[in-house]
Each structure stands twice: as C-alpha cells, then as structure tokens.
C-alpha positions in Angstrom: 44.8 -21.2 61.7 43.0 -20.4 65.0 40.7 -17.4 64.9 41.6 -14.8 67.4 38.6 -12.5 67.0 40.8 -9.5 67.6 38.7 -7.2 65.4 35.5 -8.2 67.1 37.0 -7.8 70.6 38.1 -4.3 69.7 34.7 -3.4 68.4 33.0 -4.5 71.6 35.3 -2.2 73.7 33.5 0.8 72.4 30.1 2.5 72.1 27.9 -0.4 70.9 25.0 1.3 69.2 21.6 -0.2 69.1 19.8 1.4 66.2 16.1 2.0 66.2 13.9 0.4 63.6 11.8 3.2 62.0 8.3 2.3 60.7 6.4 3.8 57.8 2.8 5.1 58.0 1.5 1.7 56.9 3.4 0.0 59.7 6.2 -1.6 57.6 9.9 -1.0 58.1 10.8 2.3 56.6 13.9 1.3 54.7 15.0 4.7 53.5 14.7 6.2 56.9 16.5 3.2 58.4 19.4 3.6 56.0 19.6 7.4 56.7 19.7 6.8 60.5 22.5 4.2 60.1 24.5 6.6 57.9 24.0 9.3 60.6 25.5 7.0 63.2 28.4 6.0 60.9 29.1 9.6 59.9 29.0 10.5 63.6 31.9 8.2 64.4 30.1 5.1 65.5 31.9 1.9 64.5 29.9 -0.9 66.2 26.2 -1.5 65.3 23.7 -4.0 66.8 20.7 -4.5 64.5 17.8 -6.4 66.1 18.6 -5.2 69.6 15.9 -4.3 72.1 16.0 -0.6 71.1 15.4 -1.9 67.6 12.2 -3.6 68.9 13.6 -7.1 68.3 10.6 -8.9 69.8 8.1 -6.8 67.8 9.6 -7.7 64.4 8.6 -10.6 62.2 11.4 -13.1 61.2 11.4 -11.5 57.7 11.7 -8.1 59.2 14.6 -9.1 61.4 16.4 -10.5 58.3 15.7 -7.2 56.4 17.1 -5.1 59.3 20.2 -7.3 59.4 20.7 -6.9 55.6 20.1 -3.2 55.6 22.6 -2.7 58.4 25.3 -4.8 56.9 24.9 -3.1 53.5 25.1 0.4 55.0 28.0 -0.5 57.3 30.2 -2.0 54.7 33.7 -1.7 56.0 32.9 1.3 58.2 31.6 -0.7 61.1 31.6 -4.1 62.8 28.0 -5.5 63.0 26.8 -7.5 66.0 23.5 -9.0 65.0 20.9 -9.8 67.6 19.5 -13.3 67.6 17.2 -15.2 69.9 13.8 -17.0 70.4 13.9 -20.8 70.2 17.2 -22.5 69.3 16.4 -23.3 65.7 15.3 -19.8 65.0 18.3 -18.3 66.7 20.6 -20.6 64.8 18.9 -19.7 61.5 19.3 -16.0 62.3 22.9 -16.4 63.2 23.6 -18.3 59.9 21.7 -15.7 58.0 23.9 -13.0 59.6 27.1 -14.9 58.7 26.0 -15.4 55.1 25.5 -11.6 54.7 28.9 -10.7 56.2 28.3 -10.2 59.9 31.2 -10.8 62.3 29.4 -11.3 65.5 26.0 -12.2 67.0 24.5 -11.1 70.3 22.3 -13.8 71.8 19.3 -12.3 73.6 18.5 -13.4 77.1 16.2 -16.4 76.8 12.6 -15.3 77.5 11.5 -18.8 78.6 10.0 -18.6 82.1 12.0 -21.5 83.3 15.7 -21.0 82.7 18.1 -23.4 84.5 21.8 -22.7 84.9 22.8 -25.7 82.8 20.0 -25.0 80.3 21.4 -21.5 79.8 24.7 -23.0 78.8 23.1 -25.6 76.5 21.1 -22.8 74.7 24.1 -20.7 74.0 26.3 -23.6 73.2 24.0 -24.8 70.5 24.0 -21.3 68.8 27.7 -20.7 69.2 28.6 -24.2 67.8 26.4 -23.5 64.8 28.5 -20.4 63.8 32.1 -21.1 65.0 33.4 -18.4 62.6 31.4 -15.6 64.4 32.1 -14.0 67.7 29.3 -14.7 70.1 28.1 -12.3 72.8 25.6 -13.5 75.4 23.2 -10.8 76.6 22.8 -11.4 80.3 19.8 -10.0 82.2 19.5 -12.9 84.6 20.7 -11.9 88.0 20.7 -15.6 89.1 23.2 -16.7 86.6 26.7 -17.6 88.0 29.9 -16.4 86.3 31.3 -20.0 86.3 28.5 -20.9 83.8 29.9 -18.4 81.3 33.4 -19.9 81.8 31.9 -23.3 81.2 30.3 -22.2 78.0 33.5 -20.6 76.7 35.5 -23.7 77.6 33.7 -25.5 74.8 32.9 -22.5 72.6 36.0 -20.3 72.2 34.0 -18.0 69.9 32.2 -16.7 73.0 34.3 -13.6 73.3 32.3 -10.9 75.0 29.3 -10.3 77.3 26.6 -7.7 77.3 25.9 -7.6 81.0 22.6 -5.9 81.9 21.9 -6.7 85.5 21.4 -3.4 87.4 23.9 -4.1 90.1 27.5 -3.0 89.8 28.7 -5.2 92.7 27.1 -8.3 91.1 28.7 -7.4 87.8 32.1 -7.1 89.4 31.7 -10.5 91.0 30.3 -12.2 88.0 33.1 -10.9 85.7 35.7 -12.2 88.1 34.1 -15.5 88.5 33.8 -15.9 84.7 37.3 -14.5 84.0 37.8 -10.7 83.8 40.5 -10.8 81.2 38.9 -13.7 79.3 36.0 -11.7 77.8 35.2 -8.2 76.7 32.7 -6.8 79.2 30.1 -4.5 77.8 27.9 -2.5 80.1 24.5 -3.5 78.8 22.5 -0.8 80.6 24.0 2.0 78.6 25.3 5.4 79.7 23.6 5.6 83.1 25.5 2.5 84.3 28.7 2.9 82.3 30.8 4.7 84.9 30.1 2.2 87.6 30.6 -0.8 85.3 33.8 0.6 83.9 35.2 1.0 87.4 34.6 -2.8 87.8 36.1 -3.9 84.5 33.8 -3.0 81.6 35.5 -1.5 78.5 32.4 -0.8 76.3 28.8 0.1 76.7 25.6 -0.2 74.7 23.6 2.8 73.8 20.1 3.7 72.4 20.7 7.4 73.1 23.4 7.4 70.5 20.7 7.3 67.8 19.9 10.9 68.8 23.3 12.3 69.7 26.3 10.2 68.8 28.8 12.8 70.1 27.3 12.6 73.6 28.0 8.9 73.8 31.4 9.3 72.3 32.3 12.0 74.9 31.4 9.6 77.7 33.5 6.7 76.4 36.5 9.0 75.8 36.3 10.1 79.4 36.0 6.6 80.7 38.9 5.3 78.6 41.1 8.0 80.0 39.9 7.3 83.6 38.4 10.8 83.9 35.4 9.9 85.9 34.5 13.6 86.7 34.2 14.2 83.0 32.2 11.0 82.5 29.8 12.1 85.2 29.3 15.5 83.6 28.0 13.6 80.5 26.0 11.4 82.9 24.3 14.6 84.3 23.7 15.8 80.8 21.8 12.7 79.8 20.3 11.9 83.2 16.7 13.2 82.5 16.5 11.6 79.1 17.5 8.2 80.5 15.1 8.6 83.5 12.3 9.1 81.0 13.3 5.9 79.2 13.6 3.9 82.5 10.3 5.0 84.0 7.6 2.4 84.6 10.1 -0.5 84.2 11.6 0.9 81.0 8.1 1.1 79.4 9.2 4.0 77.2 12.8 2.8 76.5 12.3 2.9 72.7 9.4 5.4 72.7 11.6 8.3 74.1 14.4 7.7 71.6 11.9 7.6 68.7 10.2 10.7 70.0 13.5 12.6 70.1 14.3 11.5 66.6 10.8 12.5 65.4 11.3 15.9 67.0 14.5 16.3 64.9 12.6 15.2 61.7 14.6 12.0 61.4 11.9 9.4 61.5 8.3 8.8 62.6 7.6 8.3 66.3 5.7 5.1 65.7 6.4 2.1 67.9 4.8 -1.3 68.0 2.9 -2.9 70.9 3.6 -3.6 73.7 5.4 -0.2 73.5 3.2 2.9 73.1 3.8 6.5 71.8 4.3 9.2 74.4 1.2 11.3 75.2 1.2 14.7 73.6 1.9 16.5 76.9 5.2 14.6 77.4 6.6 15.1 73.9 7.8 18.7 74.5 10.2 17.7 77.2 11.9 15.1 75.1 12.1 17.5 72.1 13.7 20.1 74.4 16.3 17.7 75.6 17.2 16.6 72.1 17.4 20.2 70.8 19.7 21.1 73.7 22.3 18.5 72.8 25.1 19.5 70.5 24.2 17.4 67.5 
C-alpha cells in the first residue's frame, strides 16, 4: 500500500511550534521544565511540534541532548500532536538522527539547511535524497534558507523521494517564495512559512498554509489567532495580530536575529516558566532590556 502522508500534510498546514530547550543551573537540559513547557503548548491547542529546531538551539546541543529532546517531545506528545524532528549536520549524523526519530515514533523529520559553506544545487539534492531514502516511512520537510536554490531542484528531489511532502521556506522575500513554490509545484507540497508570524500573512497570500513559531512558546493563543484569521482569508484580522506581536519579533530579529532564542526564553523566564539561560553563540539579554520583554509577555492574554 502506498503511503499518502495525509496526517503529516495536515499537521504541516498549521502552527508548527518550535519549542525552546530549557537548561538547568548546571547547564544540562532541564527535563522537568521541558516537559512542562511541552504540556503547556499541547494544552494550549498546539498539535504540531518540532524538537531540535533553531529556537530549540539545535546547533548548541550535543548529539545525546538532541536524542533526549526528541524522546521527551515524543513521550509528552503521545497521540496529542504530530512531531516533526529536526535533523542535520553531516549526512551520516542526519540519517542516524532520522532513524532515531523513527524508532521512537516520530512521523516526520525536518532537514536543516546545510551549513557547509559550499552548497551546490545538485549537492543540495543529493544531501536531502540520502536522508529521505534512509527513512522512506517518514514525511521529510526540507528547511530552505538558501535564496539561490531553484524550485526545480525541489521537484527533482521529490521525483525520487515521494516522502518529501512539505517545505519550511525561510528566505525573507515573499516574491521569491511565490516563484519558488510555483516552480517546484504549488499543489505538490505543503508550504510552511518558515519565518514565523511576521512573514505569515505575505507568505499565505502566495500559497503557504502553515507557519512556524517560536513566539508560540510564550502565548499559544496569539499564534492560533493568526492562523485562524489567515485560514479564513481575513487579512485585516491577521494584521491586527501582526501589530500585537510586532515589537516582540523586532527584538528577536535585531542584529541579524542575534536574540531570536534569547527573547523567547526571557519572556518565559518573566512568567516563571523556565530559566533564561541560553548557550553560546547566543547571549542573555542585558538587564536593562529585560523589562520590555516582560511587559510584552505580561500584556498578552495567556
């Protein structure tokens, strides 16, 4: 029987939450806090989770910690959410991570944009093909941050790997996204706006049906309000949410997204939900900037 990946496709056309990875005072992953934050997302109505995403500090985690985060997420999610596990680094490591995710019950993997300084178009296809072919039972979602990649390359990949079912597109250019999606096949894939709520309205207007979110860790209802508005085509309502979250997202994006994770963890810390600790190359906010983040978080209906 041919796998249709219907459940996975549906899960991508939603708020795709990227949970933070909380750390204990000794620097280890704080498992109890992590579970509590996951339960908060699930109780808040979130049904798609991405452990080992960038907001989860993927590149700052050890291989053992990435496995731990995967297992904690799958255990807490149970049948309440579809889990899309982030994998990456060299090909053998990415394949091992994907197989680990499969063995523990994940339904999908997200393949991080290769960080190699020399990425050819054909090499991008080869990299993703190797991973997708290793886990044919799992839905595979490339995370695209490369503005030079051509949409036809994604179509080429999917021709040989039918389990490539969706795309997290994170190039900050709505016109480029619209062209890329149509060159690859607009109806062939589920298109996820990979730059979260600030870009979701423009990307939805061009064909996206889901968006990723780090903000959702702080206020799940805010993210859900936006996707409800976008699904109904009510762009004025979506832009009201956009205005509500604008300053928070500006703080995250400042300095080339230097504080992307830091601001989210600071908001969670202000609510007493986890420590504010982040790992290098991220850095905690200076004391004088914490109050603004706390005020924003307190002002949301959470």
